[in-house]
N, C-alpha and C positions, 0 to 999 in steps of 0.2 A: 673181956678178951679185946676189942678193939684197943682200948686204955694200953695195956701192953704191946701191941703192936707200936704203937704211937708213942709213947715213951722209948721203946726200943729205937725207933729211928730218929727221935731228938736226942737219945744220948747217944747216937752214932754220927750225929752233922759235924761236931767238932774233929774228930777223926777223919771224915771224908774233907771238911775243909783244910786241914792240915795236909792230907796226902795231895790235894788239889794245888797246894802253895809248893809242896816240893815239887811236883811236876812240872809248875809254872818256872820256877827257880831254874830247872834242870834245863828246859829248853832254853831259858835265857842267857844261861851261861852257854851253853852248846853253838847259840847265835853269836856271842860277842868273843867264843876264844877264837885267838888269829890262827892262821895255816903259815907252819912252819916246819922246816925239816932241821933236825939235830944239829948238823953240821951249819946253818945260818945261827947257831947262838954264840955270843960274844961273851956274855955273862950268865949266868943263872944262879939263883940262890933259892933255896928251899924253903928256909926258916929265919927270914928276915922278920923285923918289927915295922909297926909304922901309923900314922892315922893323919886322917886329911884337917887342912887348916878351914876347910870352911866354915865352921859354925864351934858354938862351946861343945854341944855333942857328938860331934867328929874331933875335936881336939883329946877330951877325954878317954875319948873311946878308939876304936883302931883295931891293929891286931898285935900281940904280943907272940911272937917266935910261930906264927901262922901265916904269915904273908910270903908268896912266890914271887921273886922278882926275875924276868928273863926280859935280855937287851939282844936284839939283834940288830942288822945294820938299817932297818927302816923303822923299827917300833921299841917300846917300852911296855912292856906287859907286867901289870900290877893285878894281882890276886889274891886269894885266901882258900886255905883247904876247907873241905867239908868238916864237920857241921858248920863252920865259922863262915863257910860261902852264903848260906842263909843270911845270914843279919849283914854280911861286909856292904850290900847296897844300902843300908841304912846309915852306914858310916862311910860311906862315900870311899870304898878301899877295893872297886873293881874296876880299871882302866887300863883300855889297850890305846897308850899315847902314842902317835906319829913323833919319830925323831925331830922333826921339820917343827910341830907344834911345841916342843920345848921351847921356853923364852929364857930361862935361867936354871941353873942348879948351882947352889949356894950351898958350901960345906958350912954345917953349924956343930953345936955341942947342946944336947938335951940330958940335965943331969949327970954331966961329964963323958957320956956317951956320943963319939963321933956321929951326927947325921947330915942327911942332904935336904936342903928346901929344894923340891922340883915344881917349878911354876913353868904351868903350860896353858895353851888356850881348847877350849873344847871346840866340838864341832859347832856347837852353836855360838860360839864367839865370846863365852864366859873363861875369864881366868880361875885357873884352879891352882892350889899349891899342895902339894904333900909332903909330909915329913917321913922320910925313909932311914930306915935304921938297919943297915945290912950289918952281918956277921964280917964281910970282907968289905969295910967301906974301901981301899984302894983298886980292888977289882970293879967295883962301880962306877968308881971316879975314870977309872982307865978305860973303860969299854963307854961310856957316855964320852969320852974323847974330848974334844976341843967345847962341847957344850958345857962340861963343869969347869974349863981353865977359868 
């Protein structure tokens, strides 16, 4: 009988670990989610695509039609939808970027599709670049204003 109890708990361990990971990610998302009212939103796109240019894995990864872009007068928020949000940190696709931290926005093409290379400085002083592929590229360019010029 004790062997059955032990095997039950051992077989339950991966499920408990996965549920713990989900709870940890949920709390992390809540902490990093910026506070804003809908009236502050200059541009919002719910089904954009994009990838980080941090390393080879992030360049081939990223999100296709699951990236949310929100631009307000003070920040650019790049996030993904559940369940992609569970792996988004591995692909460097969760960012709240103050507009003052954006150093450049370059228009580019990727396989014939208009994209933007958004380069910014993180809080730790590192330079990062995201390739954003919005469905409404003119809207994103207008919302970023003089930065994209």
